[in-house]
N, CA, C and O of each residue as an XYZ file, in Angstrom:
500
protein
N       1.093     -1.159      0.192
C       0.208     -0.276      0.135
C       1.015      1.394      0.062
O       1.734      1.854      0.949
N       0.746      1.901     -0.898
C       1.605      3.281     -0.861
C       1.241      4.574     -0.153
O       0.019      4.693     -0.236
N       1.598      5.255      0.289
C       1.227      6.479      1.382
C       1.014      7.186      0.578
O       0.828      8.173      1.290
N       0.836      7.628     -0.657
C       0.209      8.649     -1.545
C      -0.975      9.220     -0.770
O      -1.927      8.563     -0.350
N      -0.753     10.763     -0.615
C      -2.295     11.217      0.065
C      -3.140     11.254     -1.159
O      -2.626     11.693     -2.188
N      -4.764     10.717     -1.174
C      -5.432     10.922     -1.824
C      -6.497     11.885     -1.636
O      -7.526     11.708     -2.288
N      -6.414     12.943     -0.797
C      -7.535     14.238     -0.172
C      -6.295     14.862      0.855
O      -5.322     14.430      1.473
N      -7.021     16.217      0.603
C      -6.327     16.982      1.788
C      -7.038     17.118      3.122
O      -8.142     16.657      3.414
N      -6.213     17.833      3.885
C      -6.458     17.467      5.087
C      -7.274     18.672      5.556
O      -7.081     19.776      5.048
N      -8.368     18.439      6.713
C      -8.829     19.596      6.576
C      -8.398     21.206      7.056
O      -9.003     22.271      6.933
N      -7.251     20.907      7.576
C      -6.426     22.295      7.628
C      -6.158     22.823      6.128
O      -6.554     23.979      5.978
N      -5.740     22.403      5.305
C      -5.623     22.697      3.918
C      -7.054     22.934      3.151
O      -7.309     23.880      2.405
N      -7.893     21.899      3.493
C      -9.114     22.571      3.133
C      -9.871     23.870      3.547
O     -10.574     24.435      2.710
N      -9.767     24.299      4.649
C      -9.930     25.589      5.319
C      -9.385     26.838      4.245
O     -10.011     27.739      3.686
N      -7.976     26.476      4.225
C      -6.805     27.457      3.567
C      -7.261     27.774      2.542
O      -7.550     28.950      2.319
N      -7.529     26.347      1.238
C      -8.474     26.763      0.081
C      -9.731     27.428      0.161
O      -9.918     28.322     -0.665
N     -10.497     27.216      0.861
C     -11.924     27.467      0.958
C     -11.551     29.483      1.412
O     -11.956     30.345      0.632
N     -11.003     29.759      2.331
C     -10.794     31.086      2.290
C     -10.176     31.562      1.188
O     -10.729     32.611      0.857
N      -9.267     31.273      0.452
C      -8.917     31.457     -0.932
C      -9.895     31.799     -1.940
O      -9.942     32.893     -2.501
N     -10.552     30.978     -2.118
C     -11.631     30.561     -2.920
C     -12.747     31.744     -2.934
O     -13.189     32.450     -3.840
N     -13.046     31.646     -1.365
C     -14.243     32.694     -0.950
C     -13.916     34.181     -1.395
O     -14.785     34.967     -1.773
N     -12.377     34.519     -1.296
C     -12.081     35.910     -1.612
C     -11.891     36.078     -3.015
O     -12.131     37.207     -3.442
N     -11.461     35.087     -3.948
C     -11.624     35.279     -4.704
C     -13.079     35.441     -5.406
O     -13.145     36.219     -6.358
N     -14.235     34.761     -4.998
C     -15.359     35.006     -5.584
C     -16.158     36.382     -5.125
O     -17.013     37.060     -5.694
N     -15.560     36.482     -3.960
C     -15.962     38.054     -3.353
C     -15.218     39.026     -4.461
O     -15.885     39.926     -4.972
N     -14.292     38.905     -4.709
C     -13.479     39.780     -5.913
C     -14.234     39.599     -7.169
O     -14.411     40.582     -7.889
N     -14.643     38.581     -7.464
C     -15.260     38.298     -9.065
C     -16.705     38.814     -8.803
O     -17.208     39.551     -9.652
N     -17.258     38.550     -7.927
C     -18.713     39.357     -8.164
C     -18.334     41.044     -8.285
O     -18.910     41.766     -9.100
N     -17.484     41.445     -7.530
C     -17.131     42.991     -7.641
C     -17.138     43.431     -9.087
O     -17.875     44.228     -9.667
N     -15.793     42.465     -9.654
C     -15.542     42.723    -11.257
C     -16.629     42.706    -12.185
O     -16.721     43.431    -13.175
N     -17.557     41.719    -11.760
C     -18.484     41.319    -12.626
C     -19.629     42.666    -12.578
O     -20.098     43.267    -13.544
N     -19.875     42.884    -11.192
C     -20.956     44.184    -11.151
C     -20.529     45.398    -12.077
O     -21.255     46.002    -12.866
N     -19.123     45.629    -11.790
C     -18.535     46.605    -12.726
C     -18.635     46.648    -14.135
O     -18.679     47.680    -14.806
N     -18.675     45.249    -14.644
C     -18.753     44.773    -16.292
C     -20.329     45.213    -16.460
O     -20.538     46.223    -17.133
N     -21.209     44.668    -16.012
C     -22.525     44.509    -16.158
C     -22.821     46.232    -15.798
O     -23.316     46.845    -16.744
N     -22.662     46.727    -15.024
C     -22.593     48.538    -15.048
C     -22.323     49.025    -16.284
O     -23.086     49.896    -16.704
N     -21.296     48.625    -17.063
C     -20.535     48.999    -17.848
C     -21.640     48.986    -19.608
O     -21.875     49.774    -20.524
N     -21.936     47.833    -19.294
C     -22.755     47.589    -20.566
C     -24.143     47.883    -20.256
O     -24.849     48.067    -21.248
N     -24.743     47.977    -19.052
C     -26.078     48.328    -19.173
C     -26.377     49.731    -18.898
O     -27.507     50.185    -18.713
N     -25.233     50.412    -18.885
C     -25.117     52.228    -18.897
C     -25.899     52.749    -20.084
O     -25.615     52.681    -21.279
N     -27.087     53.354    -19.405
C     -27.661     53.981    -20.763
C     -27.607     55.475    -21.041
O     -28.157     56.127    -21.929
N     -26.794     55.851    -20.044
C     -26.228     57.071    -20.281
C     -25.545     57.487    -21.491
O     -24.405     57.022    -21.483
N     -25.765     58.119    -22.443
C     -24.961     58.980    -23.413
C     -24.186     59.787    -22.544
O     -24.535     60.324    -21.493
N     -23.052     59.805    -23.138
C     -21.720     60.752    -22.546
C     -21.667     61.945    -23.140
O     -20.651     62.296    -23.740
N     -22.522     62.553    -23.067
C     -22.908     63.706    -23.551
C     -22.555     64.102    -24.974
O     -22.193     65.262    -25.169
N     -22.631     63.215    -26.025
C     -22.159     63.457    -27.078
C     -23.335     63.798    -27.870
O     -23.355     63.300    -28.996
N     -24.521     64.685    -27.469
C     -25.146     65.153    -28.440
C     -24.925     66.642    -29.380
O     -25.350     67.103    -30.439
N     -23.954     67.071    -28.236
C     -23.442     68.221    -29.010
C     -22.334     68.235    -29.862
O     -21.781     69.275    -30.220
N     -21.982     67.074    -30.207
C     -20.873     66.838    -31.147
C     -21.175     66.501    -32.481
O     -22.124     65.850    -32.916
N     -20.339     66.975    -33.003
C     -20.617     66.489    -35.005
C     -21.162     65.295    -35.012
O     -21.035     64.502    -34.080
N     -22.035     64.993    -36.419
C     -22.573     64.015    -36.585
C     -21.617     62.836    -36.872
O     -21.832     61.667    -36.551
N     -20.580     63.285    -37.495
C     -19.853     62.224    -38.260
C     -18.538     61.604    -36.848
O     -17.741     60.666    -36.805
N     -18.791     62.360    -36.200
C     -18.035     62.071    -34.750
C     -18.949     61.197    -33.741
O     -18.505     60.565    -32.782
N     -20.311     61.277    -34.133
C     -20.973     60.663    -33.319
C     -21.361     58.874    -33.636
O     -21.630     57.899    -32.934
N     -21.201     59.159    -35.112
C     -21.480     57.720    -35.324
C     -20.202     56.749    -35.421
O     -20.265     55.543    -35.661
N     -19.041     57.484    -35.193
C     -17.962     56.806    -34.777
C     -17.994     56.321    -33.413
O     -17.676     55.190    -33.045
N     -18.434     57.337    -32.653
C     -18.506     57.133    -30.829
C     -19.610     56.113    -30.885
O     -19.424     55.172    -30.114
N     -20.822     56.054    -31.673
C     -21.921     55.078    -31.249
C     -21.331     53.409    -31.575
O     -21.617     52.437    -30.876
N     -20.417     53.381    -32.857
C     -19.980     52.077    -33.552
C     -18.987     52.118    -32.697
O     -18.322     51.157    -33.084
N     -18.249     52.701    -31.525
C     -17.287     52.135    -30.474
C     -17.682     51.958    -29.275
O     -17.043     51.360    -28.409
N     -19.092     52.620    -29.106
C     -19.681     52.080    -27.578
C     -20.159     50.543    -27.995
O     -19.986     49.641    -27.176
N     -20.712     50.288    -29.176
C     -21.579     49.108    -29.253
C     -20.136     47.833    -29.158
O     -20.107     46.698    -28.683
N     -19.131     48.628    -29.808
C     -18.054     47.200    -29.590
C     -17.570     47.154    -28.278
O     -16.790     46.258    -27.957
N     -17.968     48.087    -27.401
C     -17.278     48.004    -26.009
C     -18.639     47.289    -25.169
O     -18.559     46.502    -24.226
N     -19.669     47.721    -25.700
C     -20.443     46.888    -24.826
C     -20.334     45.434    -25.021
O     -20.261     44.657    -24.069
N     -20.320     45.026    -26.376
C     -19.856     43.796    -26.545
C     -19.083     42.970    -25.820
O     -19.294     41.954    -25.159
N     -17.747     43.896    -26.194
C     -16.707     43.287    -25.368
C     -16.815     42.895    -23.717
O     -16.178     41.935    -23.283
N     -17.768     43.810    -22.744
C     -17.901     43.918    -21.759
C     -18.938     42.545    -21.335
O     -18.888     41.879    -20.301
N     -19.749     42.411    -22.350
C     -20.460     41.789    -22.282
C     -19.831     39.880    -22.384
O     -20.422     38.923    -21.882
N     -18.715     39.836    -23.057
C     -18.042     38.796    -23.318
C     -17.212     38.799    -21.993
O     -17.155     37.696    -21.448
N     -16.687     39.619    -21.493
C     -16.064     39.420    -20.132
C     -16.924     39.195    -18.928
O     -16.598     38.799    -17.809
N     -18.176     39.557    -19.439
C     -19.218     39.269    -18.313
C     -19.608     37.922    -18.300
O     -19.628     37.280    -17.251
N     -19.839     37.569    -19.103
C     -20.061     35.704    -19.622
C     -19.197     34.928    -18.893
O     -19.535     34.194    -17.965
N     -17.569     35.155    -19.498
C     -16.505     34.718    -18.981
C     -16.296     34.571    -16.982
O     -15.908     33.669    -16.240
N     -16.783     35.946    -16.773
C     -16.845     35.932    -15.669
C     -17.718     35.079    -14.347
O     -17.415     34.588    -13.260
N     -18.663     35.206    -14.976
C     -19.896     34.615    -14.555
C     -19.599     33.034    -14.226
O     -20.106     32.395    -13.304
N     -18.395     32.419    -15.468
C     -18.334     31.107    -15.773
C     -17.424     30.891    -14.511
O     -17.710     30.110    -13.603
N     -15.991     31.882    -14.570
C     -15.531     31.918    -13.278
C     -16.159     31.880    -11.653
O     -15.806     31.239    -10.663
N     -16.751     32.422    -11.777
C     -17.695     32.663    -10.640
C     -18.460     31.030    -10.386
O     -18.632     30.705     -9.211
N     -18.837     30.187    -11.330
C     -19.643     29.152    -10.930
C     -18.354     28.235    -10.960
O     -18.309     27.479     -9.989
N     -17.418     28.134    -11.738
C     -16.189     27.233    -11.216
C     -15.548     27.296     -9.785
O     -15.141     26.289     -9.205
N     -15.505     28.322     -9.363
C     -14.895     28.620     -7.607
C     -16.413     28.149     -6.926
O     -16.248     27.269     -6.082
N     -17.530     28.461     -7.074
C     -18.614     28.294     -6.388
C     -18.552     26.258     -6.457
O     -18.797     25.555     -5.477
N     -18.182     25.735     -7.814
C     -18.040     24.516     -7.789
C     -16.915     23.746     -6.642
O     -17.173     22.827     -5.865
N     -15.779     24.373     -6.816
C     -14.780     24.251     -6.237
C     -15.009     23.941     -4.671
O     -14.488     23.045     -4.006
N     -16.261     25.281     -4.118
C     -16.316     25.161     -2.553
C     -17.472     23.948     -2.398
O     -17.850     23.770     -1.240
N     -18.051     23.129     -3.388
C     -18.726     21.834     -3.433
C     -17.766     21.074     -3.481
O     -17.840     20.208     -2.609
N     -16.899     21.005     -4.106
C     -15.915     19.911     -3.612
C     -15.329     20.096     -2.206
O     -15.261     19.138     -1.436
N     -14.935     21.239     -1.890
C     -14.249     20.920     -0.490
C     -15.508     20.279      0.516
O     -15.364     19.448      1.413
N     -16.596     20.845      0.132
C     -17.731     20.426      0.938
C     -17.838     18.822      1.330
O     -17.897     18.337      2.460
N     -17.847     17.941     -0.345
C     -17.459     16.713     -0.708
C     -16.275     15.788     -0.301
O     -16.171     14.568     -0.426
N     -15.350     16.762      0.256
C     -14.019     16.624      0.397
C     -13.207     15.790     -0.738
O     -12.279     15.024     -0.478
N     -13.662     16.041     -1.919
C     -13.130     15.541     -3.398
C     -12.351     16.521     -3.801
O     -11.607     16.388     -4.773
N     -12.434     17.634     -3.088
C     -11.302     18.878     -3.768
C      -9.587     18.897     -3.940
O      -8.645     18.716     -3.169
N      -9.682     19.110     -4.897
C      -7.813     19.118     -5.179
C      -7.294     17.294     -5.429
O      -6.315     16.678     -5.008
N      -8.383     16.900     -6.239
C      -7.711     15.622     -6.732
C      -8.381     15.605     -8.144
O      -9.494     15.960     -8.532
N      -7.290     15.061     -8.770
C      -7.430     15.510    -10.082
C      -8.595     14.416    -10.708
O      -8.686     13.250    -10.324
N      -9.390     14.990    -11.663
C     -10.345     14.313    -12.294
C     -10.241     13.240    -13.109
O     -11.165     12.438    -13.245
N      -8.645     13.101    -13.959
C      -8.378     12.185    -14.804
C      -7.519     11.165    -14.365
O      -7.641     10.056    -14.886
N      -6.397     11.407    -13.218
C      -5.566     10.756    -12.237
C      -5.890     10.069    -10.973
O      -5.510      9.034    -10.426
N      -6.810     11.104    -10.677
C      -7.158     10.563     -9.303
C      -6.219     11.002     -8.171
O      -6.499     10.737     -7.002
N      -5.057     11.701     -8.523
C      -4.037     12.072     -7.652
C      -4.217     13.066     -7.037
O      -5.173     13.719     -7.454
N      -3.470     13.657     -5.831
C      -3.693     14.838     -5.568
C      -3.155     16.269     -6.563
O      -2.098     16.183     -7.189
N      -3.722     17.124     -6.600
C      -3.644     18.234     -7.502
C      -2.608     19.319     -6.636
O      -3.146     19.960     -5.733
N      -1.210     19.524     -6.878
C      -0.413     20.283     -6.724
C      -1.019     21.272     -5.808
O      -2.165     21.632     -6.081
N      -0.466     21.750     -4.812
C      -0.890     22.824     -3.820
C      -0.501     23.715     -4.535
O      -1.473     24.376     -4.900
N       0.570     24.151     -5.000
C       1.275     25.446     -5.568
C      -0.294     25.995     -6.727
O      -0.871     27.074     -6.859
N      -0.503     24.563     -7.389
C      -1.030     25.132     -8.260
C      -2.684     25.433     -8.010
O      -3.382     26.187     -8.689
N      -3.156     24.534     -6.711
C      -4.396     24.971     -6.259
C      -4.398     26.895     -5.669
O      -5.145     27.855     -5.854
N      -3.607     26.742     -5.208
C      -3.164     28.209     -4.782
C      -3.404     29.337     -5.894
O      -4.005     30.398     -5.720
N      -2.674     28.778     -7.335
C      -2.735     29.979     -8.409
C      -4.276     30.010     -9.154
O      -4.872     31.034     -9.486
N      -4.715     28.719     -9.309
C      -5.766     28.036    -10.070
C      -6.899     27.451     -9.028
O      -7.215     26.261     -9.034
N      -7.520     28.498     -8.062
C      -8.249     27.142     -6.867
C      -9.174     26.485     -7.579
O      -9.279     25.370     -7.068
N     -10.170     26.633     -8.831
C     -11.101     26.022     -9.255
C     -10.480     24.691    -10.308
O     -11.258     24.119    -11.071
N      -8.957     24.289    -10.226
C      -8.474     23.412    -11.436
C      -9.042     22.040    -10.544
O      -9.207     21.644     -9.390
N      -9.204     21.648    -11.928
C     -10.137     19.767    -11.712
C      -8.942     18.692    -12.268
O      -9.108     17.472    -12.269
N      -7.482     19.493    -12.827
C      -6.775     18.448    -13.652
C      -5.483     18.944    -13.056
O      -5.224     20.135    -12.883
N      -4.518     17.707    -12.690
C      -2.993     18.065    -12.473
C      -2.601     18.607    -13.540
O      -3.363     18.838    -14.479
N      -1.451     18.860    -13.538
C      -0.557     19.395    -14.518
C      -0.298     18.416    -15.814
O      -0.239     18.677    -17.016
N      -0.150     17.040    -14.998
C       0.229     16.318    -15.628
C      -0.912     16.059    -16.808
O      -0.781     16.185    -18.025
N      -1.942     15.700    -16.127
C      -3.551     15.525    -16.938
C      -3.719     16.713    -18.176
O      -3.933     16.604    -19.383
N      -3.514     17.910    -17.265
C      -3.533     18.932    -18.212
C      -2.961     19.013    -19.376
O      -3.541     19.367    -20.402
N      -1.108     18.501    -19.242
C      -0.340     18.578    -20.451
C      -0.929     17.459    -21.526
O      -1.000     17.712    -22.728
N      -1.300     16.328    -21.015
C      -1.806     15.610    -21.641
C      -2.920     15.417    -22.829
O      -3.061     14.582    -23.722
N      -3.631     16.563    -22.425
C      -4.859     16.956    -23.168
C      -4.893     16.987    -24.835
O      -5.922     17.315    -25.426
């Protein structure tokens, strides 16, 4: 029987949970800013500018809104992935690679707390 750890200790899980909760709070703040940016209906005082400049301005405004919507979608997915990581902590399956079944390196989880693959499995993809 090998003495390879197959799950993280309660202490480790508490540490990861704190990291993830902090990231969720930050991600929610970022999402609120993005949503405010693309839901902003106020025109930024372009009523008195030349019509040719106004059409350029409106075009870039649409592009900015689309970019912000895309960023918001990515941010929502990131938050969902972080919340799923919290569920794995509750289930005591956090930090276990879904391909190899081995523990994901602690350093990797601190940087990418929602990771479900070890570096080894990620490279094999």
